[in-house]
N, C-alpha and C positions, 0 to 999 in steps of 0.2 A: 224742686226739681224731682220728678222719682225716681228711687232707686233702678240700677240695671234689673235686679231682681223682679222688682216691681211690673218693670216695663216688658221685660221677658214674658210675666205671666199674661199682660195683653195681649201677647204677639201668639201665645197660646191658647186664647181664651176660645177660639173656634174649635178648638181640636175635639172635643165631645160630640158635636154633630159629626165629625167626620169618621169618628171612630163608630157611630152608630151605623154611618153608611158601609163603612169595612165591615161591620157585623151582619147587615142586612146583605150584602152581596153576597155573602159565604152560602146563605141557602137558597142563591137562584141558580139556572142550570148553566153549566158551563162548557165547554170545550172538551173538557177531560183533563185540564191543566190545572197546577195548583194556583191558589190566589192569595195563599197568605201571604201578609205584607212585611214580613221579614223578607230581608234581601236573597235573591236566588240563591247567592253563596252560604247564607247562613241555613236556607232553607234544606240545603243538600247536603249540610253538613248533620245538621240535626234528624232530620226526617227520611234523607235518603232519596228522597225524589227528585227527579229531573227537572232543571228548570222550563219553563216555557218559553214557547218562543219568544213572546212579547218579554219576559224576563232576560231573554239574551240580547235583544233588540237593546234594550235599555241598559243594562250591564255594556253592550259596545259602544253606547253613547256617553257615558261616562268615563269610558277610555281614551275618548277622542283627543287630540292636541291641538294647541293653537285654535280654539273655536270660541266662540259666543254663544251664548243660549237664552232663549226669554220664554216663560212658560206664564200664560195669561189666562186666570180662571174668572170666567164673569157670571155673574149673578143678575137677575131681574129684580132683588130688593137689598142689595147692597154693595160697597165697593168692590171694585175686582180685586182679586190677589194678583199680584205681579212679584214673579221670582226672576234673578237677572244674576246670570253667572258668565265666568269668564276660566277658562282653562288654557294656561300658558304649555310654551312645551316640553316643559318637565312635567305636566301632569298636577301642577298644583293648582287650588281652586280658589277662587275670589266670589262667593254668593252674596246677594244683597236681596232684602224684601222690605218696602214700606209697611211701618204698624199702623194699621188704621186705628182710628180714635174710636174709643168703644161706643155702641149704639146709647149707652147711658149715659155718655159726656157729650155725645155730638151736639146735642142742641144749645150748650152753655156758650154764651159767648168766648170764654176763656178758654177755650178746649185748643189744645194741640199738638198736633201730630206726634207721638213719641219719639221718633228718628225712625232710622233704618236698622232691621235686624241684618249684621253680617257675621259672614263665616269664612275665615281663611283656613284652608288645609295646605300646608305648607311642610314637605319633609316627610309626611306620615302621618303628622299629628294636625288636631284639629282646635281653632281658637275663635270665639265668638266675642260679639261688642253688640251695644244697641247705641246708636248714636256715635256720630265722629268724635266727638268730645271724651269718649269712654276707652279706658284701656282695654286690651284683648285679654282674655282670659282662656286660657287652656283647658278643653272640654273635649275629649276624644267620643262622647256619645254622639257629638253631632259627626263624626266624621264622613256616615253614610249618608248626610241628608239630602244631598243632590238626587241621589239614586232613589233614595226612600220615598223624595216628594214625587218624582215622577211615576213612580210604583204605588202613589197612594191616590186618594179620592179627589184631590184637586189636579192630579197628574191624569196624564194618558192612559198609564198602564194597566191599574186596576180594572178600568172599564174595557179594556182591549181585552185583558184575560178572559172576558167573560164570552168573547165572538169564538164560535168552532172555527177551525181553518176552511170550512168551507164558506165562511162569512166575510173572508180578506178575498176581495175580487180585483186581479189585476187590472190597471185602468192605463196602464203607459210606463214611459220613460221620460225622464226629462232631466235637466240640469237644475237646481236648487243649493243657494247658499255655498258655492264651490266644489258641490258633491255631483256624482251623478247619480240619480235615485230610481228606484221602483215606485211607483204609486200603486196605490190600493184605495179603493174605494169600500164604505161600511154601511150597511142599513139592517142592521140587527134589531128584530122584533121578539121581545118576550113578554108574558102575561104583565108584568109589573112596569114595563116600559120599553123604550127604544136607545139604540145609540145608532148615531148616524154621521158621515163625514168623512173624511179622506186620511191617509197618513202616506208618507215617503219612508222607505228604508234604502241608504246608501249601499250600492251593489257591492264597494270594495270592502268596507268594514262590518256590513250587516249590521250599522247603527240607525237608529229610528232618530230621524232628522227634522221631519215635520210632521204635524199633527193637528188637524183641524176637525173637531168633535162637538156634537151637541147630546148631553144626556138627558133625558126626559125629566121632568120632575118625579114622576113615577119610579123612576130608577134610581135618581141620586137622594133622593130624601126618604128615608124609611118610615114605615107608619107610626104615628103618633109624633113626628118631629114636625113643629107649626114652621115650616117654609116653604116656600112656593115659587114656582118657575123653572123652567129649563135652564141647564147650567153650561156653557160656551168654555171648552179648553182648546188651546191654541197653544202650540209648542213650534219653535223655530231656531234651527241650530244653523250656524253659518262659520266657515273659514274667516279664520283673521288672524292679524300680526297683534298678539296679545300679548305686552310686554311681560317681563318676567314677575312674577307675583310675590310678595313679600311682606312679612307684618310688618305693620303701619308702625 
């Protein structure tokens, strides 16, 4: 059986391409708002910059209570990345994400999924484990993982931060997941590619509730990366009766 450290390295093995994507997007034209992938709070403290509207929407999403959240990133050439989270009435978080079998092992008959990566944020501290049989380990470096993921390449935030204010076109109001939301359509074209889809923002909390976005291949994958195909990102947040989250 692989150690927790080894399985965590497998979970993080796709980080390089995402870091490259982050670096690539810093050179793209934006709507004048910061796109560094430190959290909005950290950015404001370190640089004095004001968080963008997108950053504030996602901060508000992380501040919701009694909700479930699912983020699905769909690729054309490999398994989807799925992140599920619950936030209870006290703001404690349980986050889980399946760790895929690495491509180099997937063809072998004995290949088994490493298990789910799990994060618990309870009473202001973060704890992780891989697989339900493992014990949790405190690691506060993961405490902002939910917000960081939503603001990163596999979430909607990084891409929405490329869109100028004029690129968010109000398309109506509706109910979604127990929220009353304003919906926006997006069809933003730049030289390297395009971003298209729609998002929903809760009118009361100013939180990002839904996103359904397609990021074109030319925009998602930086030059020199041998990956192909558009990437589809969906975010769904719903009000729910979430049991109190505690450490296992």
